[in-house]
Kinemage of the C-alpha trace (Angstrom):
@kinemage 1
@onewidth
@group {chain A} dominant
@subgroup {mainchain}
@vectorlist {calphas} color= white
{ca met a 1} P -10.283 -13.041 -19.852
{ca ala a 2} L -7.608 -13.979 -17.318
{ca cys a 3} L -5.762 -11.741 -14.931
{ca ile a 4} L -1.979 -12.099 -15.230
{ca asp a 5} L 1.281 -10.186 -14.888
{ca val a 6} L 3.094 -10.906 -18.150
{ca ala a 7} L 6.524 -10.419 -19.658
{ca arg a 8} L 6.174 -10.136 -23.452
{ca ser a 9} L 7.826 -8.188 -26.214
{ca asp a 10} L 4.652 -6.208 -27.053
{ca pro a 11} L 1.999 -6.986 -24.421
{ca ala a 12} L -0.075 -3.853 -25.014
{ca ala a 13} L -1.033 -4.913 -28.541
{ca lys a 14} L -2.053 -8.412 -27.475
{ca leu a 15} L -4.013 -7.193 -24.449
{ca ala a 16} L -5.942 -4.338 -26.065
{ca gly a 17} L -9.512 -4.427 -24.803
{ca val a 18} L -8.667 -6.802 -21.946
{ca ala a 19} L -6.399 -4.605 -19.863
{ca thr a 20} L -6.163 -0.847 -19.647
{ca asp a 21} L -3.385 1.487 -18.583
{ca val a 22} L -0.513 -0.875 -19.414
{ca his a 23} L 2.663 0.651 -17.965
{ca pro a 24} L 6.200 -0.708 -18.578
{ca arg a 25} L 7.993 -1.548 -15.310
{ca ser a 26} L 11.455 -2.591 -16.485
{ca ala a 27} L 13.792 -2.778 -19.456
{ca arg a 28} L 12.504 -6.304 -20.223
{ca ser a 29} L 9.002 -4.989 -21.085
{ca arg a 30} L 7.427 -6.308 -17.922
{ca val a 31} L 4.051 -4.630 -17.424
{ca glu a 32} L 1.631 -3.924 -14.601
{ca leu a 33} L -1.835 -4.733 -15.871
{ca gln a 34} L -4.870 -2.771 -14.792
{ca leu a 35} L -8.163 -4.650 -14.781
{ca arg a 36} L -11.272 -2.649 -15.578
{ca cys a 37} L -14.614 -3.107 -13.837
{ca val a 38} L -16.680 -5.526 -15.910
{ca ser a 39} L -19.937 -3.639 -15.400
{ca ser a 40} L -21.341 -2.905 -18.835
{ca gly a 41} L -23.907 -0.422 -17.584
{ca tyr a 42} L -26.811 -2.308 -19.141
{ca leu a 43} L -28.954 -1.500 -16.088
{ca ser a 44} L -27.890 2.139 -15.761
{ca gly a 45} L -27.802 3.784 -19.161
{ca gly a 46} L -25.395 1.681 -21.179
{ca cys a 47} L -21.992 3.148 -20.250
{ca ser a 48} L -19.179 0.788 -19.283
{ca cys a 49} L -17.441 1.522 -16.003
{ca pro a 50} L -13.986 3.165 -16.357
{ca arg a 51} L -12.634 2.193 -12.907
{ca thr a 52} L -9.510 0.027 -12.808
{ca ile a 53} L -7.475 -1.878 -10.255
{ca pro a 54} L -3.928 -3.324 -10.478
{ca ala a 55} L -4.057 -6.986 -11.495
{ca gly a 56} L -1.469 -7.851 -8.837
{ca val a 57} L -3.810 -6.641 -6.095
{ca val a 58} L -6.621 -8.859 -7.368
{ca ile a 59} L -4.364 -11.896 -7.766
{ca ala a 60} L -3.001 -11.478 -4.214
{ca ala a 61} L -6.545 -11.237 -2.798
{ca trp a 62} L -7.594 -14.373 -4.708
{ca lys a 63} L -4.516 -16.227 -3.484
{ca arg a 64} L -5.534 -15.445 0.116
{ca glu a 65} L -9.058 -16.684 -0.619
{ca leu a 66} L -7.750 -19.938 -2.113
{ca glu a 67} L -5.744 -20.562 1.063
{ca arg a 68} L -9.064 -20.566 2.964
{ca ala a 69} L -10.932 -22.888 0.594
{ca ala a 70} L -10.551 -24.260 -2.934
{ca gly a 71} L -13.034 -23.772 -5.757
{ca asp a 72} L -14.246 -21.272 -8.331
{ca arg a 73} L -16.294 -18.456 -6.772
{ca phe a 74} L -16.988 -14.780 -6.270
{ca phe a 75} L -15.012 -13.115 -3.488
{ca his a 76} L -14.876 -9.674 -1.892
{ca phe a 77} L -11.705 -7.772 -0.999
{ca thr a 78} L -10.837 -4.228 0.049
{ca phe a 79} L -8.678 -1.885 -2.014
{ca gly a 80} L -8.420 1.899 -2.127
{ca gly a 81} L -11.015 2.363 0.590
{ca gly a 82} L -13.715 0.321 -1.146
{ca glu a 83} L -14.954 -3.251 -1.353
{ca trp a 84} L -14.343 -4.859 -4.749
{ca leu a 85} L -15.882 -8.088 -6.028
{ca ala a 86} L -14.114 -10.540 -8.322
{ca tyr a 87} L -14.603 -14.033 -9.698
{ca gly a 88} L -11.684 -16.388 -9.187
{ca leu a 89} L -10.914 -19.800 -10.614
{ca glu a 90} L -9.402 -22.646 -8.653
{ca asp a 91} L -6.330 -22.602 -10.927
{ca gly a 92} L -5.413 -19.116 -9.614
{ca leu a 93} L -6.760 -16.996 -12.466
{ca val a 94} L -9.298 -14.217 -12.001
{ca arg a 95} L -12.033 -13.784 -14.620
{ca gly a 96} L -13.182 -10.244 -13.824
{ca val a 97} L -13.755 -7.568 -11.189
{ca tyr a 98} L -16.515 -5.202 -10.117
{ca cys a 99} L -15.625 -1.814 -8.618
{ca pro a 100} L -17.057 -0.936 -5.177
{ca asp a 101} L -20.117 0.851 -6.632
{ca his a 102} L -21.029 -1.956 -9.023
{ca ser a 103} L -20.145 -4.622 -6.466
{ca ala a 104} L -22.719 -3.128 -4.097
{ca glu a 105} L -25.320 -2.908 -6.883
{ca arg a 106} L -24.688 -6.520 -7.878
{ca asp a 107} L -24.923 -7.713 -4.269
{ca glu a 108} L -28.206 -5.860 -3.829
{ca arg a 109} L -29.660 -7.419 -6.992
{ca ser a 110} L -28.428 -10.886 -5.980
{ca phe a 111} L -29.928 -10.553 -2.520
{ca ser a 112} L -33.254 -9.247 -3.820
{ca tyr a 113} L -33.491 -12.171 -6.269
{ca gly a 114} L -32.915 -14.683 -3.484
{ca ser a 115} L -29.231 -15.486 -4.073
{ca arg a 116} L -27.384 -15.101 -0.796
{ca gly a 117} L -24.014 -16.214 -2.211
{ca ser a 118} L -22.515 -12.728 -2.453
{ca ala a 119} L -23.895 -11.560 0.896
{ca ala a 120} L -22.641 -14.737 2.593
{ca thr a 121} L -19.184 -14.279 1.081
{ca arg a 122} L -18.988 -10.743 2.472
{ca gln a 123} L -19.987 -11.926 5.964
{ca leu a 124} L -17.149 -14.478 5.951
{ca ala a 125} L -14.531 -11.909 4.882
């Protein structure tokens, strides 16, 4: 799953299940994609998270991160009063996002299992 802002004749049909809340922005069928939190809820009762974020916000945050250092990695960024977590690829694409609640849960699990990657990323931000 890649995070993009696309111009297609019928993007909603092709992006069903990948993006939610697809809204037309112009007469040329340009859309603003909303990325949904990738948390599946497997640790908290099995319900997928409904929270979304505009793809453009995530792409802009990843672009800023890539200006600091190249490479595929998780990164934190702030949006809507909360700290989101996403995984970006060196080619500029973003593979997925975690909402602030699930980002914090993931960081806590990572830290408790001995992985300091997420905590270290937050300290650098």
